C-alpha positions, 0 to 999 in steps of 0.5 A: 097292149101298147095301144093305151100308152101315152108319149113321155114328156121330153127330158129338159135337158137331153130334149134340149140337145135334140132340138138344137141339133134340128136347128138350122139357123147359122151361129146356133148355140147349145148351152144346155146339156152339161158337156165339156167343149174345147175352144172350137166347140168340140168335146175332146178326147184327152191325150191322157185318155188316149194313151191309157186306151193304148196300154188297156187295150195292148194288155187285155186278156179277157172280156169275162165279168167283173165282180159285182162291185167291180175292179178292187183296184178302181175302187181304191184309186177312186177312194185315194182320189177323193180322200188323199193318202193316209186318210183315217177312213182308208186306214180304218177300212171303213170304206167300200166303193162300187163301180157304177154306170156313171154318176146317174147309176150311182144315184140309182144304186143309193135310191134302191139302197134307201128304199130297201134298208132305211124304208122310213127315210126322206132324202132332202134336196137343195132347191134348185138341184140337178133336174134329174135328181128327184126323178132318179129317187122318185123311180126307186120309190124314195120320199123326197124333200126340198131345202132352201139353198139359192138366194135369188135376190143376192145371187148366192147361197142362202146359207142361214136359211139352209143351216136353219132348215138342216137343224129341223130335220129328223134323225134317220133322214138323208140329205143330198148335197153337191160335193162341189161345182153345184149343179145348176147354181154353180154356187158352193159353200165355203170351207167353213160353211162345209164344216158347219154343215157337216156338224149339224147333220152329225149332231142331228144323225142325218145321213150325208149323201153327196153327189161328187160329179165335177171334182176338179172342175172348181179350184183343183182336185185337192181344193174341190174335195175339202167339203166332202172330207169335212164329213169323213170324221172318225166314225162318221157314216156318208155315201158319196157318188162319183162321175169321171164323165166330166174330168176324164171326158169319158161321157160315153163310157159311163164311168161312175162309182158309189162309195159307202163310208161306214163306222167301222170295217165290220159294218162296212162288209155288212153294208156292202153286202146290201149294195151287192144286192142292189147292183144284182137286180139293176145291172148285175155287174159293171162295164169295165173299159172306162174304169180301167182307163181311170184306174190306169191313169191314176195309177201311173205317176206321169200319166196322172200328172199329164191328166192333171194338167189337162184337167187344169186346162179345162177348168181354166178355159171354163173360168176364163169364159166366165170372166169374158162373158161378164165383160162382154155383158157390160160392154153391150150395156147390161144394167146391173152387176154380173160379177156373181158369174165369175164367183160361181164354179164349175161348169154351170151358171145360174144366170137369172134369166127367166123362162120367157127370157130363155124362150126369147133367146132360142126363138130370136137367136137360136141360142139353147139354154135350160128353162131354169136359166141355167148356162153351160159355161163350157159351151161359150167359146171366144167366137160365140161369146160376143153374140151370146152377150148381145142377145142377153142384153137384148131380152133383159 
């Protein structure tokens, strides 16, 4: 029966990692997959996570199933981190959070929820967006469309074109936004622009869906949540997909969450019943360990302070590599202004390199980038940045 099955195309990002691993040339550089690396090119286990692991392991008394939405204390911790203490959404009990297998799992739950409960809705995405976004929602059977977002000429946000497109969307549709650290461009709206976006979607009756995978990697935990909070006005509805792969370094633990904010507590319970139904048919109930680590850290004042310091170190290292790359490009004679790389936020930079130039970097220098020219800035280190800048200048 399998005889007629053809091989699936290689994933454009994860497949790049396989090719990098098979690369034998010395000095190879992997700037593809979105994984944080330290100064030595290692993806570390955060010390706060090590301590939380010790505590969770010592206190664990059962391996029984979690409820369908996961542990309530985890959901409460996720909401508090996103919204801050005393927020109207929390006081009104309008939000329900479910623990999902990573941010990808959260997105798939949203896809199935939209298909089953809002079957006429089109989900609009930014152009460009994370490469896996269209595939996730296509697999769920959700109709999708694209909105202008990136201004290639200015290496910035095409805000007026984006806002104009939003104003034309029909009521009942949904828009997938990146809550901070836009992947792949690294370009986020300003706070004032977020306010305008939120106001337009509310006026149009369009549902915001925020992919919130990098809280703390832009300018700080509170600063990165500011745009998201603009959508959380009294009575407003929205969906938030969270991931703790990056900011806690819990990549293989698959720790995510999906939060549905409803107009009131009564509607929240109805919506959550449908979310539970979706989860039951995908993975039934979530894994426990990673969520327990996040909950333990966020619930302990000292551990949370330690984690925030570790997160700040990761953020500062990434931003430092942005600055150093710009300096090295200039040092090696790159024509033009590359300061836009410093202005971008998060792990990624839309470098402006063409697909042909990306191919040359791989062929000539064993430097691996996604075909779009997206650079994982966290893959740049003090020891490889000089060679990287020199190679980029050579292909420009």
